[in-house]
DODREN-703818 format. One record per atom (N, C-alpha, C, O, CB): residue in one letter; y negated, x, z. Coordinates in steps of 0.2 Angstrom, whole numbers, plus 5000, padded with zeros to 4 digits. Atoms other than C-alpha are relative to their C-alpha. Last residue first. Glycine has a CB too. Example, Ala and Ser with C-alpha at 12.3 -4.5 7.8 and 13.67 -1.06 7.14 Angstrom:
BEGIN
S500649964999
S500550685036
S499549965003
S498949995004
S499850024993
A500650045000
A502250625039
A499450045000
A499550095003
A500049955006
end
This chain:
BEGIN
D500350015006
D485249204928
D501050034996
D501150044990
D499250064998
A500050055000
A485149194947
A500249974991
A500249914989
A499449995005
A499550044993
A485549354953
A500249934996
A500849914995
A499449975010
Q499850045006
Q484749444933
Q500549955008
Q501049925006
Q500650054991
G500150075002
G483349514939
G500149965000
G499849905001
G499949984996
Y500350015008
Y483749684934
Y499849925000
Y499749884996
Y500850034993
A500349975002
A484249754953
A499849994993
A499650044990
A500250045002
V500549994996
V484749624960
V499650034996
V499250014993
V500150035006
R500450075003
R486149584944
R499550015005
R499049995002
R500449915000
W500450015008
W486549764944
W499749965001
W499149965000
W500449994993
A500449965000
A486949764963
A499650034995
A499050064996
A500250035002
R500450044996
R488049594961
R499550065002
R499250045007
R500349965007
L500450035003
L488849714949
L499549965003
L499049965000
L500249964996
V500549945006
V489349854959
V499549964997
V498949974996
V500550054993
P500949984997
P489649734974
P499650054997
P499150084998
P499950045007
L500750014998
L491049664963
L499450015004
L498949985002
L500049975002
L500950005004
L491649794956
L499549945001
L498949935000
L500250014990
G500349964998
G493149794971
G499350044996
G498950084998
G500550045001
Q500350004996
Q493349634968
Q499850085003
Q499350085006
Q500249955005
T500650035003
T493749654950
T499750005008
T499150035008
T500249924996
L500449975002
L494949794955
L499549974998
L499050004995
L500250044997
P500249984993
P495949714969
P499550054994
P499150094997
P500650035007
G499749954997
G496549574957
G499350035002
G498850015000
G500750054996
G500449965003
G495449434946
G500450085004
G500150135002
G499149975002
A499650005006
A496649294952
A499850064996
A500250084992
A499949954995
T499449994997
T495849324969
T500450034995
T500850084995
T500149945002
L499649924998
L494349324963
L500450045001
L500350104999
L500150015003
L500349945006
L494349164955
L500350084997
L500650124992
L499450025002
R499349985003
R495149104969
R499950034995
R500250084993
R500649954999
R499649954995
R493749154983
R500650004994
R501050044993
R500249975010
T500149935003
T492549054966
T500750065004
T501150105001
T498850045002
G499949975004
G493348924971
G499950064995
G500250094991
G500049974999
G499349994999
G493048904988
G500550024992
G501150054992
G500249945005
R500049955000
R491348954983
R500850015004
R501150065005
R499450025003
L499549965007
L491048814971
L500350065006
L500650105003
L499450044990
E499650075005
E490148664983
E500750064996
E501350054995
E499349954991
R499650054997
R489448784995
R500549964996
R501149954997
R499549955004
T500450054999
T488648884981
T500349975008
T500750025008
T500049944993
W499550014996
W489649054977
W499449975007
W499149995012
W500550095002
V499150014999
V489649024962
V500050025005
V500650035006
V500650024995
T500050065002
T487449004957
T501050005004
T501249945005
T499850004989
D500250064996
D487149154964
D500249955002
D500449935007
D499549984999
K500350035000
K488249274952
K499749965005
K500149935007
K500249984998
S500549984996
S489249404955
S499449955001
S499049975005
S499850064998
L500050024997
L490849304947
L499550035009
L499550015015
L500650004997
Y500350075001
Y490049314931
Y500149975007
Y499849925009
Y500449954994
F500750015004
F489949514932
F499949915002
F499449895005
F500150014989
A500549964994
A491649544943
A499349964999
A499049925003
A500050104999
V499950044996
V492649434929
V499650045006
V499649995010
V500849985000
M500550065001
M491749544915
M500049935006
M499649895007
M500249964991
C500850025000
C492049704924
C499849934997
C499349904999
C499450074996
A500150014992
A493849664928
A499250024999
A498850005003
A500550065006
L499750064999
L494249634907
L499650005009
L499349955011
L501150004998
I500650065002
I493249774904
I500149945001
I499649915002
I499949994993
L500449974997
L494349894916
L499349954993
L498749954995
L500250115000
T499950074995
T495949784909
T499350035004
T499250005009
T500950005006
H499850094998
H495649844893
H499849955007
H499649895008
H500750005000
R500649995003
R495250044897
R499849914998
R499549885002
R499950054993
G500650004995
G496850024907
G499350014997
G499150045002
G500150045004
G499950084996
G497849944893
G499550005006
G499149965008
G500849985002
D500449974997
D497650114882
D499849935004
D499249925004
D499550054996
P500349924999
P498650024871
P499450035003
P498950035000
P500050044994
L500649995005
L498849844876
L500150085001
L500350115006
L499149985003
A499550015004
A500049784891
A499850024991
A500250014987
A500349935002
G499849944998
G498749804902
G500550024996
G500650084996
G500250005007
A500549965000
A497549664893
A500250085001
A499950134999
A499549975006
Q500249985006
Q498949554892
Q499650074997
Q499850114993
Q499849964999
A499349975002
A499449554910
A500150024993
A500650064992
A500549955003
R499849954999
R497549534913
R500850035001
R501050085003
R499750015005
A500249935002
A497449414902
A500050075004
A500150125000
A499449984998
R500049955005
R498649314910
R499650044995
R499950084991
R500349984997
A499349954999
A498049324926
A500350024992
A500450074990
A500649955005
I500649965000
I496049274920
I500750035002
I500850085001
I499250005004
L500349975005
L496949114913
L499950075000
L499950104995
L499549974999
E499449975002
E497949084927
E499850024994
E500150074991
E500649955001
A499849984996
A496249054938
A500850064996
A501050124998
A500149945005
V500449945000
V495348974926
V500450055002
V500450104998
V499450005003
R500150015008
R496548814927
R499950084998
R500350124996
R499349944997
E499449995001
E496548824944
E500550024996
E501050054996
E500149975001
T499749964996
T495048824945
T500350074998
T500350124997
T500449965003
A500149955005
A494748694933
A500050085002
A500150124997
A499449984997
A499449995006
A496048584940
A499650054995
A499850074990
A500249924996
D499549984997
D494948604957
D500650024994
D501050064995
D500249945005
M500149945001
M493448574946
M500450035005
M500350085006
M499450035001
S500449974993
S494048414941
S499750065000
S499650094995
S500550005006
P499750054996
P494848344923
P499550005007
P499149965007
P500950015001
Y499450014997
Y494548474913
Y499849975005
Y499349995009
Y500450055002
H499550045001
H493048474902
H500749985003
H501049945000
H500150024996
S500150065000
S491648524911
S500649954999
S500749895001
S499649994996
I499650014994
I492148714912
I500049915002
I500449895007
I499550055006
Y499250005000
Y491548694893
Y500549995006
Y501149975006
Y500350054996
S499649984996
S489848614897
S500750025000
S501149995004
S499949975002
H499350015003
H488748544883
H500250065007
H499950115008
H500250014990
H499649985008
H487148514888
H500550005003
H500749975008
H499950084997
A499550055005
A486248364900
A500250074996
A499950064991
A499749924994
R500250005008
R484948484906
R500549944997
R500249904993
R500250074997
A500750014998
A485348464925
A499549984993
A499149934993
A499650075004
A500050064998
A487248454920
A499449985002
A499349925003
A500549985004
D499550045006
D487148614911
D500149955003
D500549934999
D500750024996
E501050005005
E485848694927
E500349964992
E499949934989
E499650134997
A500750044997
A487248634940
A499550024994
A499149984992
A499750035009
I499950055000
I488748714929
I499549945002
I499349894998
I500450005002
D500750045000
D488048884926
D500249914998
D500049884993
D499650044993
G500749964997
G489149004933
G499449954999
G499049945003
G499950074996
Y500050024995
Y490748894927
Y499350025003
Y499149985007
Y500650035002
S500150075000
S490148894910
S500150005009
S499649985012
S500549954994
D500550015003
D490249094908
D499749925003
D499249925006
D500150004993
L500349964993
L491849084920
L499150014998
L498750005003
L500550095001
M500050044994
M492448984905
M499650015007
M499449975011
M500849995002
A500550075003
A491649074889
A500149965006
A499649935008
A500349954991
G500950025000
G492349224899
G499649964999
G499249955002
G499650024996
V500249984994
V494149174902
V499150025001
V498749995005
V500450065003
P499950054996
P494549114886
P499350005006
P498749985007
P500750005002
S500750055001
S493749264878
S499949955002
S499349945003
S499949984995
I500949965000
I495149394885
I499349955001
I498949945005
I499950064991
F499850024991
F496749244883
F499250045003
F498750015006
F501150065004
R499850044994
R496749194866
R500050025007
R500349995011
R500749984998
L500250075003
L495349294855
L500449945004
L500049905006
L500250004993
Y500650024996
Y495549464867
Y499849934996
Y499449914999
Y499450055001
T500250024988
T497349474869
T499349994998
T499149945002
T500150105008
E499850054997
E497749414847
E499750005010
E499649965014
E500850014997
Y500250075003
Y496449534840
Y500149975006
Y499849975011
Y500349964993
T500649974997
T497149694852
T499549934998
T499349895003
T499650084996
E500150014993
E498949644848
E499349985002
E499249925004
E500150085003
L499850074999
L498449634828
L500049995010
L499549965012
L501050004996
V500450035001
V497549804829
V500249945004
V500149935010
V499750004994
E500550014994
E498949894838
E499349954999
E499049935004
E499750085002
G500050074997
G500249814827
G499550005005
G499449955008
G500649975002
D499750075003
D500850014825
D499849945003
D500049945009
D500850004999
R499650015000
R499450124833
R500349974997
R500049924996
R500150015003
H499750074996
H497850154828
H500850015000
H501050044996
H499849924994
A499350024998
A496850304822
A500249965003
A500149975009
A500350045002
P499649965006
P495150384819
P500849974997
P501049974991
P500150075003
R499349924998
R494350284833
R500350004993
R500549954989
R501049995009
A500249934998
A492850194829
A500550035003
A500650085007
A499449995004
A500549975007
A493450044820
A499850074999
A499950114994
A499249975000
L499549965003
L494450004835
L499850044995
L500050094995
L500449964998
A500049944996
A492649984847
A500650024997
A500750084999
A500149985009
L500649955000
L492149854833
L500350075005
L500450125002
L499149965005
M500150015006
M493549744833
M499750084998
M499950144996
M499549944999
A499449955002
A493549744852
A500050034991
A499950084991
A500749955002
F500149954995
F491749684851
F500650055000
F500650114998
F500049975006
V500549985003
V492049554838
V499950065000
V499850094995
V499649985000
T499649975004
T493349494848
T499750064997
T499950124997
T500349954996
L499449924998
L492349474862
L500250024994
L500050084992
L500849995005
W500049935004
W491449344853
W500250065002
W500150114999
W499550024997
A500149934995
A491349204867
A499850074997
A499550124999
A500750025003
S500849985000
S491049054853
S499950065006
S499350075008
S499449925003
A500650005004
A492749054848
A499250035001
A498950084998
A499949955000
A499749935002
A493749084865
A499650004993
A499250054993
A500950014999
A500549974994
A492548914872
A500250094997
A499750144997
A500349975011
T500949995002
T493048834855
T499650035004
T499050045003
T499749935000
R500049955008
R495148884859
R499249994998
R499050044995
R500749954993
E499949914997
E494848834876
E499850044995
E499450094995
E500850025001
F500449974997
F494248664872
F499950055004
F499550075009
F499849975001
F500549995006
F495448624860
F499750035003
F499650095001
F499749954996
A500450074999
A496848634876
A499550044994
A499450104994
A499749975011
L500550004995
L497848814875
L499749934998
L499749934992
L499650075000
E500149994992
E499648834873
E499150005001
E499050025006
E500350075003
A500050054994
A499848744859
A500150005006
A500349965010
A500449964999
D499849974995
D498648844846
D500249985004
D499849965009
D499750035002
P499350044996
P497948804831
P500350025005
P500550075003
P500649984996
M499749974995
M496148884829
M500849975003
M500949975008
M499550005004
R500249935002
R495348844813
R500550055003
R500750115001
R499250015002
R500049975008
R495848664809
R500150095000
R500350134995
R499249974996
D499550005004
D496348624825
D500150014992
D500650024988
D500149955000
A499249954995
A495048694834
A500549984997
A500850034995
A500149975010
W499949925001
W493848634821
W500650035004
W501050075002
W499350045002
E499949985006
E494348444825
E499950074996
E500450084993
E499649964998
R499250015000
R494348464842
R500249994993
R500850004992
R500249945004
L499949924995
L492548544844
L500849994999
L501250044998
L499650005012
A499949965005
A492048394830
A500350085001
A500450134998
A499449994998
R499550035008
R492648254839
R500150064996
R500750074994
R499649944993
D499349984998
D491848354855
D500649964994
D501249974994
D500149975008
R500049954998
R490048334848
R500950035000
R501150074996
R499749995004
L499849955005
L490248184842
L500150065000
L500550084996
L499650004997
P499350035005
P490648094857
P500250034996
P500750054995
P499849944997
A499249974999
A489448214865
A500349974998
A500750014994
A500250005006
Q499550055000
Q488048184855
Q500550035005
Q500850085004
Q500249974993
P500250024993
P486748334857
P500549945003
P500549935009
P499349975000
I500450075004
I487648434843
I499849955009
I500149965014
I500849934991
H500750014998
H487448614853
H499849944996
H499249934994
H499650064999
N500250024994
N489248664853
N499349975002
N499249955007
N500050045003
I499650104993
I489648604836
I499650025006
I499149995007
I501249995004
A500650075000
A488048754830
A500549945004
A500349905008
A499649974989
L500650024993
L489248884842
L499349954996
L498849934999
L499650115003
V499750054993
V490848854833
V499349995004
V499149955007
V500650045006
E500450055002
E490148964817
E500249935004
E500149885002
E500050004992
T500649994999
T490649114827
T499649924998
T499249895001
T499750074996
L499850054998
L492349084820
L499549995005
L499649965010
L500849995002
R500050055004
R491749204806
R500149945004
R499949895000
R500450004997
A500850015001
A491349354817
A500049924996
A499649874998
A499650084993
A500350024994
A493149344822
A499249995000
A499049955004
A500150055004
R499750064999
R493849344803
R499749975008
R499749915009
R500950014999
L500450065003
L492449464800
L500349945002
L499949895003
L499950004992
M500550014999
M493349584811
M499449964997
M498949964999
M499950055002
P500150054996
P494849544805
P499550015004
P499549975008
P500549995004
E499950075003
E494449584788
E500249975007
E500249915008
E500749984994
A500350065002
A493549744791
A500249934999
A499849894997
A499850014994
L500150064996
L494549844801
L499649934998
L499749875000
L499750015004
A499450014999
A495249954788
A500149945005
A500549905005
A500250065003
E499750025005
E493349974781
E501049975001
E501349944996
E499850064995
R500150084999
R492850014799
R500149964992
R500049904993
R499349985003
R499650045003
R493950124800
R499549945001
R499549885004
R500850005004
A499549955004
A492850294806
A500549964996
A500850004992
A500450045003
L499450024996
L491250214811
L500750024992
L500750014986
L500049895005
Q499949944999
Q489650254801
Q500750025004
Q500850085004
Q499550025003
A499849965006
A489450134791
A500350045003
A500850065000
A499650024996
C499250025004
C489650004805
C500150044998
C500650064999
C500349954995
G499649964999
G487950074813
G500950014999
G501250065000
G499949995003
S499849914998
S487050054799
S500450045005
S500650105004
S499550025002
R499849985005
R487549884797
R500150055000
R500750085001
R499849984996
C499050004998
C487349844814
C500350034997
C500750064999
C500549945000
A500049984995
A485349894812
A500750035000
A500950094999
A499749965004
R500249945002
R485249824797
R500250045005
R500850065004
R499350024998
I499350015002
I485649634804
I500150084995
I500650074992
I500349924995
L499350014998
L484549674815
L500650024999
L501050055002
L500249965000
T500049924996
T483249724806
T500450005003
T500850055002
T499450035005
R499949955005
R483549564797
R500050045000
R500450074996
R499750004997
V499550025003
V483449444809
V500350054997
V500850074998
V499849954997
Y499849984995
Y481749514815
Y500749985001
Y500949995007
Y499549985004
G499549995004
G480949504798
G500350025007
G500350085007
G499950054994
G500249935001
G479349444805
G500650044998
G500350094998
G499650035007
D499949924993
D480149304813
D499850064999
D500050105003
D500750025001
A500250034994
A479249174802
A500350045007
A500050065012
A500349935001
G500249924997
G479549274786
G499649985008
G499250015012
G499250054993
S500149935000
S479649114777
S499750045003
S499150045004
S499750024995
R500549985006
R479348944783
R500350095001
R500350135006
R498949985003
H500549944996
H480548884798
H499850024991
H500250024986
H500450085006
H500550064996
H481948724795
H499350055000
H498950015003
H500349975008
A500150055005
A483148844781
A499649925006
A499749865005
A501049994996
Y500350044997
Y482949004792
Y499949944996
Y499349944994
Y499550025001
H499850044993
H484349084788
H499849975002
H500149935006
H500150035005
D500750034996
D483849154770
D500449955006
D500749915005
D499549934994
S500450055001
S485249264768
S499549985001
S499150005005
S500249975002
I500550054993
I485549444765
I499749944998
I499449934993
I499250055004
P500750035002
P486549524749
P500049975010
P500449965015
P500149924991
A499850115002
A488149614755
A499549994999
A499150035002
A500449935006
G499950015004
G488049824758
G500049924996
G500149904991
G500450045001
P500649945002
P488549854775
P500049984990
P500549964987
P500350115002
Q500049985006
Q489549704780
Q499550034996
Q499150004993
Q500149964999
L499449934998
L489549674800
L500450034990
L501050054990
L501049945007
A500049934998
A488049604799
A500350075001
A500250135003
A500049985004
E500349935004
E488149484787
E499950065005
E500050125004
E499149994996
T499449965001
T489549404799
T499850064996
T500150114996
T500449974997
L499349944994
L488349384813
L500650014994
L500950064995
L500749945010
A500349935000
A486849314799
A500550055002
A500650115000
A499450005006
L499749935002
L487949174795
L499850065000
L500250114998
L500050014995
H499649974999
H487249104810
H500650044996
H501050084998
H500149975003
L500249924996
L485849054806
L500550025001
L500350085000
L499750015007
Q500249955005
Q486548944791
Q499750045004
Q499550095001
Q499849994995
R499349945005
R487848864802
R499750044997
R499950094997
R500449974993
G499749954996
G486448814814
G500550034997
G500750085000
G500149985005
N500849964999
N485448724799
N500350055007
N500150115007
N499249945001
E500049965003
E487048634797
E499550084999
E499650144997
E500149964997
I499849935000
I487048574812
I500250044994
I500750094994
I500550015004
G499149975004
G485748484811
G500350045000
G500150105000
G500150014994
R500050015005
R483948484816
R500749994994
R500850014989
R499650054999
A500350065001
A484048424833
A500149984992
A500349934989
A499250005002
A499750035000
A484748574838
A500249904994
A500649874992
A500050025006
G500350045006
G483248664834
G500649954999
G500549924994
G500050054994
R500650034997
R483448734854
R499949964994
R499549914995
R499450055004
E500050034996
E485048794851
E499449935002
E499449875004
E500150055004
S499750065003
S485048844836
S500249965004
S500549915002
S500550004996
T500550055006
T483648964842
T500649954995
T500449924990
T499650074993
C500750024997
C484449024857
C499749954995
C499549894995
C499650055001
D499950034995
D486249054851
D499549955002
D499549895002
D500150055004
L499650065006
L485449144837
L500349945004
L500049895002
L500950044997
Y500450035004
Y484649254848
Y500249934996
Y500049884997
Y499950064996
D500350054995
D486249284859
D499249974998
D498949935002
D500150045008
A499850054998
A487049344844
A499749955004
A499649895003
A500450015003
L500050035007
L485749464836
L500549925001
L500349874999
L500550074995
V500650034997
V485749534853
V499849944994
V499549894995
V499550055001
D499950064992
D487649524854
D499249994999
D499049935001
D500350035010
W499850065004
W487449624834
W499949945007
W499649895006
W501050004997
A500650035004
A485949764839
A500649914998
A500449864995
A499750094992
V500850024999
V487049804855
V499449954996
V499149904998
V499750074999
L500250044993
L488549824849
L499749965002
L499749905003
L500050015002
A499850065003
A487949914832
A500449965006
A499949925008
A500550024993
R500350025005
R487150044840
R499949934999
R499449895001
R500250044996
L500450044997
L488450064852
L499849974998
L499949914998
L499750025003
L499850054997
L489450104839
L499749985005
L499749925005
L500550015001
A500050045005
A488450214830
A500349955001
A500249914997
A500150024995
P500750024997
P488150324849
P499949944992
P499549894993
P499250104999
S500350025008
S489950344846
S499449995002
S499449955007
S500449934996
R500650024998
R490850414864
R499849994995
R500050044992
R499650045004
R500549974998
R492550474862
R499449974998
R499549944993
R500150064998
D500049964995
D494150404867
D499250055001
D498950085006
D500750054997
P499849965006
P493650224858
P500350075007
P500350055013
P499250034993
L499150015004
L493850094870
L499950054996
L500550054994
L500449934996
T499449944995
T492350164884
T500549994995
T501050034996
T500249985009
W500149955003
W490850094868
W500650025005
W500850075002
W499350024999
F499549975005
F491549944874
F500050034996
F500450034991
F500249974997
L499349984996
L490649944890
L500349994992
L500950014994
L500449955007
A499949925001
A488949904879
A500650035002
A500850084998
A499650045003
A500049985006
A489149744874
A500350074999
A500750104995
A499449994997
G499249995002
G489349694892
G500350014994
G500950004993
G500549945002
H499649964999
H487749774894
H500850005000
H501250045000
H499950015004
I500149915005
I487149674880
I500250045004
I500450095001
I499150044998
N499549985007
N487849524889
N500050054995
N500450064990
N500049974997
G499450004997
G487149554907
G500349994990
G500650044987
G500249915008
R500249934998
R485349564899
R500850025000
R501150064996
R499450025008
K499349965003
K485649374894
K500250095000
K500750124998
K500049984992
R499450064995
R484149274902
R500950054998
R501450075002
R500149884994
A500050004992
A483049434898
A500449975003
A500650005008
A499749985002
L500149934998
L483249444877
L499950015010
L500050075011
L499250034994
A499150005001
A483849274875
A500150095003
A500650125006
A500349994988
T499950014995
T481849244883
T501050014998
T501550015003
T499649925002
L500250004994
L481049344872
L500649995007
L500750035011
L499549954999
A499849925002
A481949314854
A499850025009
A500350025013
A499250054993
D499450024998
D481749114860
D500450074997
D501150074997
D500249924997
A499950034992
A479849154865
A500850004999
A501050035004
A499649915002
R500249954997
R479549234847
R500449995008
R500950025011
R499250004999
L499549945001
L480449114837
L500050075008
L500550095011
L499650044990
E499550034997
E479348954847
E500650055000
E501050065004
E500249944998
P499849974990
P477949084845
P500749965001
P501150005004
P499349955008
D499850094998
D478149104825
D499950015008
D500050065012
D501049964998
P500650045000
P477449274822
P500049945002
P499549915005
P499750004993
I499850065005
I478849394830
I499349964999
I498949955004
I500849955003
M500550015006
M477849554838
M500149944995
M499749934990
M500150054997
G500550024998
G478749544855
G499549994994
G499149944994
G499750055005
A500250084998
A480349534849
A499249984999
A498949944995
A500149995010
L500150045005
L479949704841
L499849935001
L499349904999
L500450004997
A500549965003
A479849764858
A499849984993
A499249964993
A500450074999
R500550074997
R481249664865
R499050024999
R498449995000
R500250005012
W499850085004
W482449754852
W499449945005
W499249895004
W501149975001
R500250025008
R481849914856
R499849954999
R499249934997
R500550004995
A501049974997
A481749914876
A499949994992
A499549954990
A499850125005
A500150045002
A483949854870
A498949985002
A498549935002
A500649965001
E500250045004
E484149994866
E499849954996
E499649944991
E500149995000
R500449955003
R483550104880
R500249944992
R499749934988
R500250115002
S500550014997
S484549994892
S499450014993
S499049974990
S500050065006
A499950075002
A486250004882
A499149975001
A498849934997
A500849965006
A500150025010
A485950184882
A500049924999
A499649914994
A501050034993
R500749995003
R485550164902
R499950024993
R499450024990
R499750055003
L500450044998
L487050034905
L499250064999
L498750034996
L500249975009
G500150055006
G488450154896
G499549935001
G499549894997
G500749984996
F500049975008
F488350284907
F499549944998
F498949934998
F500850014995
A500749974997
A487950184925
A499950024993
A499450004990
A499950075007
L500550055002
L489450064918
L499450045002
L499050005000
L500049945004
E500249995006
E490650244917
E499349924997
E499049914992
E501050024996
R500549955006
R490050304931
R500049964993
R499549964989
R500350074998
A500750004998
A490450114940
A499750084997
A499150074995
A500050005009
A500450065004
A491950104932
A499449995001
A499049964996
A500249955001
A500049995005
A492850274938
A499449964996
A499049984992
A500549994998
R500849945000
R492150244955
R499950024992
R499450034990
R500050105005
A500650064999
A493250064954
A499350064998
A498750054996
A500049965010
L500250015007
L494650174947
L499449945000
L499349904996
L500749984995
T500149945008
T494650274960
T499949964996
T499449974993
T500550064996
A500749944998
A494550154972
A499850004997
A499449964994
A500050085001
T500650065002
T496050054965
T499350005000
T498949974996
T500049955004
S499749975007
S497250224965
S499449934999
S499049934994
S501149994997
S500449945002
S496550214986
S500150004991
S499650044988
S500350085005
Q500850004999
Q497050044989
Q499650074996
Q499150074992
Q499950005009
A500750035003
A498550074980
A499749995000
A499349974995
A499849984998
G500249985006
G499150214988
G499849984995
G499450004990
G500350034997
R500549984998
R498850135004
R499850054995
R499350084994
R500050035007
M500650045001
M500149994999
M499250065003
M498750045005
M500349905006
end
């Protein structure tokens, strides 16, 4: 027992070092995009970009953590990861605010997420609902930055197909923002049955997984490595899409449940029949994700990313209210010793960056 505790403590310390190293680099990238966002001409789009950067800082740092998957740190990979995440967060925010304009506008916006992974491909006009040039070139600059990073990855061409396949699934984000709940749920069910059939996951767990976009980061990270073991790409893709991504999306929704209810926003965690059922199921998903991540080549690195993600979401103030505290403890236990050891680290990060409630 003492040896296991020592090993966990060693892993937690190593994780803290990786976090500190990656966070500094990610913060520099985020500052660059914040400066550009502040120059967007359209006031609504400028507010969307700045709000996404402020409230979703954890997403940026989480994306940067995938920088640790290759044996050698790649500045090109880091730039691509951060640029893609900043783009995704911004488009999600803009799509949500403009949901009344219809689902096709949301889909048009999210084309940028696949175009950002295709160096040399044409770039669309993503603003069907705004005058030309309304964002001052913000989206195009993000696309080009991500493309520049992608072009330098050792195995980008070999990973292009699964990378784009994962990115195309983010079209579900446009459906998430349909204001009418019955119409939205029917559209999500139809999309899940058509695009992600999987008897082991409920339709809303599948669409939540697609919404999380972690699979894109995993494919980018593998593209930075010069070689892979047989079957590694497919195994990694399936593990992130079917196990790790649903955990991320559900924990994100779990922390936002009160805010989403107050604002009448779509809540993935609320699809479960009760909060007890929700925490029991998400705890099961966490346990399965741990097992699958550990079984991958370099499973320790994937396990670290999963543990950091779970600890991050469970370090938020809103999950430790009287109503949720018991369920949160259940989820923390499912995360295992490494997650528990990282919780104070991520809590300190939230306090330092003013993210305790976001």
